[in-house]
MDAnalysis code that builds the backbone (N, CA, C; Angstrom):
import MDAnalysis as mda
import numpy as np

u = mda.Universe.empty(243, n_residues=81, atom_resindex=np.repeat(np.arange(81), 3), trajectory=True)
u.add_TopologyAttr("name", ["N", "CA", "C"] * 81)
u.add_TopologyAttr("resid", np.arange(1, 82))
u.add_TopologyAttr("resname", ["UNK", "UNK", "UNK", "UNK", "UNK", "UNK", "UNK", "UNK", "UNK", "UNK", "UNK", "UNK", "UNK", "UNK", "UNK", "UNK", "UNK", "UNK", "UNK", "UNK", "UNK", "UNK", "UNK", "UNK", "UNK", "UNK", "UNK", "UNK", "UNK", "UNK", "UNK", "UNK", "UNK", "UNK", "UNK", "UNK", "UNK", "UNK", "UNK", "UNK", "UNK", "UNK", "UNK", "UNK", "UNK", "UNK", "UNK", "UNK", "UNK", "UNK", "UNK", "UNK", "UNK", "UNK", "UNK", "UNK", "UNK", "UNK", "UNK", "UNK", "UNK", "UNK", "UNK", "UNK", "UNK", "UNK", "UNK", "UNK", "UNK", "UNK", "UNK", "UNK", "UNK", "UNK", "UNK", "UNK", "UNK", "UNK", "UNK", "UNK", "UNK"])
u.atoms.positions = np.array([
    [8.902, 8.837, 23.416],
    [7.654, 8.536, 22.750],
    [7.897, 7.439, 21.718],
    [7.117, 6.366, 21.760],
    [7.311, 5.278, 20.788],
    [6.841, 5.664, 19.384],
    [7.501, 5.084, 18.415],
    [7.142, 5.258, 17.005],
    [6.831, 3.896, 16.416],
    [6.071, 3.905, 15.341],
    [5.732, 2.675, 14.629],
    [6.236, 2.771, 13.197],
    [6.832, 1.692, 12.743],
    [7.198, 1.541, 11.338],
    [6.077, 0.694, 10.750],
    [5.549, 1.106, 9.602],
    [4.413, 0.376, 9.039],
    [4.571, 0.170, 7.535],
    [3.856, -0.842, 7.053],
    [3.779, -1.100, 5.617],
    [2.300, -1.115, 5.246],
    [1.942, -0.311, 4.249],
    [0.580, -0.269, 3.723],
    [0.531, -0.993, 2.389],
    [-0.587, -1.642, 2.124],
    [-0.838, -2.145, 0.775],
    [-1.736, -1.122, 0.098],
    [-1.348, -0.683, -1.092],
    [-2.112, 0.311, -1.834],
    [-3.037, -0.369, -2.843],
    [-3.975, 0.412, -3.396],
    [-4.929, -0.127, -4.373],
    [-4.238, -0.802, -5.550],
    [-3.072, -0.286, -5.933],
    [-2.338, -0.855, -7.072],
    [-1.451, -2.030, -6.651],
    [-1.640, -2.515, -5.426],
    [-0.904, -3.649, -4.846],
    [0.527, -3.305, -4.435],
    [0.921, -2.048, -4.561],
    [2.250, -1.618, -4.126],
    [2.304, -1.604, -2.607],
    [3.511, -1.707, -2.065],
    [3.737, -1.657, -0.629],
    [4.412, -0.333, -0.285],
    [3.822, 0.415, 0.624],
    [4.331, 1.720, 1.038],
    [4.792, 1.616, 2.489],
    [5.990, 2.098, 2.775],
    [6.553, 2.037, 4.124],
    [6.698, 3.435, 4.705],
    [6.349, 3.588, 5.985],
    [6.483, 4.878, 6.653],
    [6.622, 4.706, 8.153],
    [6.692, 5.846, 8.863],
    [6.746, 5.835, 10.329],
    [5.712, 6.810, 10.871],
    [5.280, 6.581, 12.107],
    [4.308, 7.451, 12.764],
    [4.306, 7.189, 14.260],
    [3.677, 8.082, 15.001],
    [3.464, 7.862, 16.433],
    [2.062, 7.311, 16.689],
    [1.182, 7.377, 15.683],
    [-0.207, 6.939, 15.836],
    [-0.669, 6.273, 14.534],
    [-0.720, 4.946, 14.543],
    [-1.054, 4.192, 13.325],
    [-2.446, 4.507, 12.786],
    [-3.450, 4.532, 13.658],
    [-4.821, 4.779, 13.201],
    [-4.958, 6.155, 12.571],
    [-4.386, 7.170, 13.219],
    [-4.456, 8.530, 12.687],
    [-3.751, 8.626, 11.343],
    [-2.559, 8.051, 11.263],
    [-1.768, 8.153, 10.030],
    [-2.445, 7.416, 8.879],
    [-3.036, 6.253, 9.153],
    [-3.746, 5.527, 8.109],
    [-4.932, 6.361, 7.622],
    [-5.659, 6.978, 8.544],
    [-6.786, 7.849, 8.168],
    [-6.300, 9.017, 7.310],
    [-5.142, 9.572, 7.648],
    [-4.576, 10.669, 6.842],
    [-4.262, 10.186, 5.429],
    [-3.637, 9.011, 5.327],
    [-3.337, 8.452, 4.001],
    [-4.630, 8.246, 3.213],
    [-5.652, 7.670, 3.860],
    [-6.928, 7.405, 3.193],
    [-7.592, 8.697, 2.716],
    [-7.412, 9.782, 3.483],
    [-8.030, 11.072, 3.155],
    [-7.202, 11.881, 2.160],
    [-6.086, 11.310, 1.685],
    [-5.246, 12.029, 0.728],
    [-4.325, 13.044, 1.363],
    [-4.132, 12.942, 2.673],
    [-3.267, 13.880, 3.389],
    [-1.948, 13.250, 3.802],
    [-1.687, 12.053, 3.321],
    [-0.443, 11.366, 3.659],
    [0.642, 11.749, 2.673],
    [1.517, 10.817, 2.397],
    [2.602, 11.061, 1.453],
    [2.088, 11.232, 0.028],
    [2.895, 11.800, -0.815],
    [2.531, 12.032, -2.218],
    [2.155, 10.717, -2.905],
    [2.890, 9.671, -2.612],
    [2.624, 8.386, -3.263],
    [1.228, 7.878, -2.933],
    [0.836, 7.974, -1.661],
    [-0.475, 7.444, -1.274],
    [-1.626, 8.360, -1.686],
    [-1.340, 9.597, -2.043],
    [-2.393, 10.446, -2.616],
    [-2.764, 9.927, -3.998],
    [-1.774, 9.472, -4.749],
    [-2.004, 8.946, -6.096],
    [-2.415, 7.473, -6.082],
    [-2.008, 6.748, -5.048],
    [-2.280, 5.308, -4.924],
    [-2.834, 5.040, -3.529],
    [-4.120, 5.245, -3.333],
    [-4.700, 5.136, -1.987],
    [-4.440, 3.787, -1.319],
    [-4.206, 3.816, -0.013],
    [-3.959, 2.573, 0.716],
    [-5.252, 1.799, 0.963],
    [-5.109, 0.483, 1.041],
    [-6.233, -0.399, 1.306],
    [-6.198, -0.864, 2.759],
    [-4.996, -1.236, 3.230],
    [-4.882, -1.746, 4.597],
    [-3.463, -1.615, 5.115],
    [-3.347, -1.702, 6.439],
    [-2.037, -1.770, 7.084],
    [-1.678, -3.252, 7.124],
    [-0.594, -3.604, 6.466],
    [-0.170, -5.006, 6.381],
    [0.768, -5.403, 7.507],
    [1.504, -4.419, 8.033],
    [2.589, -4.747, 8.962],
    [2.912, -3.514, 9.788],
    [3.265, -3.740, 11.035],
    [3.787, -2.642, 11.857],
    [4.673, -3.221, 12.950],
    [5.604, -2.411, 13.383],
    [6.445, -2.775, 14.524],
    [6.766, -1.515, 15.307],
    [6.855, -1.667, 16.611],
    [7.084, -0.548, 17.519],
    [8.578, -0.338, 17.732],
    [8.981, 0.922, 17.744],
    [10.367, 1.311, 18.032],
    [10.351, 2.365, 19.135],
    [11.400, 2.432, 19.956],
    [11.371, 3.321, 21.130],
    [11.457, 4.821, 20.823],
    [11.987, 5.179, 19.647],
    [12.115, 6.605, 19.327],
    [12.170, 6.810, 17.808],
    [12.139, 8.063, 17.400],
    [12.113, 8.399, 15.973],
    [13.367, 7.914, 15.244],
    [14.506, 8.061, 15.879],
    [15.763, 7.664, 15.255],
    [15.772, 6.179, 14.898],
    [15.390, 5.343, 15.841],
    [15.377, 3.896, 15.587],
    [14.301, 3.526, 14.570],
    [13.175, 4.216, 14.607],
    [12.108, 3.958, 13.632],
    [12.562, 4.339, 12.231],
    [13.235, 5.459, 12.098],
    [13.725, 5.901, 10.791],
    [14.758, 4.925, 10.237],
    [15.655, 4.465, 11.089],
    [16.660, 3.494, 10.642],
    [15.999, 2.209, 10.163],
    [14.976, 1.755, 10.891],
    [14.268, 0.533, 10.489],
    [13.470, 0.765, 9.204],
    [12.868, 1.938, 9.062],
    [12.141, 2.278, 7.836],
    [13.073, 2.186, 6.624],
    [14.265, 2.716, 6.747],
    [15.242, 2.678, 5.663],
    [15.609, 1.228, 5.336],
    [15.816, 0.412, 6.381],
    [16.127, -1.011, 6.158],
    [15.016, -1.693, 5.362],
    [13.778, -1.450, 5.763],
    [12.645, -2.090, 5.097],
    [12.512, -1.598, 3.659],
    [12.688, -0.299, 3.446],
    [12.565, 0.250, 2.092],
    [13.599, -0.343, 1.141],
    [14.733, -0.769, 1.653],
    [15.780, -1.365, 0.820],
    [15.476, -2.812, 0.440],
    [14.522, -3.437, 1.133],
    [14.177, -4.831, 0.846],
    [13.458, -4.961, -0.489],
    [13.620, -6.093, -1.126],
    [12.859, -6.375, -2.341],
    [11.398, -6.597, -1.956],
    [10.511, -6.537, -2.938],
    [9.095, -6.792, -2.674],
    [8.904, -8.171, -2.038],
    [9.625, -9.165, -2.547],
    [9.497, -10.521, -2.021],
    [9.897, -10.569, -0.546],
    [10.973, -9.902, -0.183],
    [11.426, -9.886, 1.212],
    [10.416, -9.148, 2.099],
    [9.815, -8.077, 1.563],
    [8.788, -7.362, 2.328],
    [7.585, -8.270, 2.572],
    [7.186, -9.020, 1.560],
    [6.060, -9.940, 1.729],
    [6.381, -11.027, 2.753],
    [7.630, -11.497, 2.760],
    [8.056, -12.484, 3.764],
    [7.986, -11.865, 5.167],
    [8.403, -10.611, 5.285],
    [8.350, -9.909, 6.571],
    [6.898, -9.801, 7.044],
    [6.008, -9.441, 6.141],
    [4.587, -9.331, 6.464],
    [4.042, -10.676, 6.924],
    [4.384, -11.737, 6.200],
    [3.908, -13.085, 6.545],
    [4.428, -13.539, 7.909],
    [5.630, -13.097, 8.276],
    [6.251, -13.552, 9.520],
    [5.512, -13.042, 10.765],
    [4.676, -12.061, 10.599],
    [3.941, -11.496, 11.749],
    [2.594, -12.086, 11.846],
])
């Protein structure tokens, strides 16, 4: 089952990174306050970036890589798509 690594822009302009099997459903969950703790306090505005991975393991590894990036590098990644 494919997974997606995604970056959300929150109301406070922060970038939130996560993984899911269904981008639309997960974004709706974040918007409804049912996502991660961070997005309950800082609601998301839009999905800025996503990439498909073949399984959970590869998606998690990529999520960790992205989370380690500086904000500037994340913005460059978003722009590259």
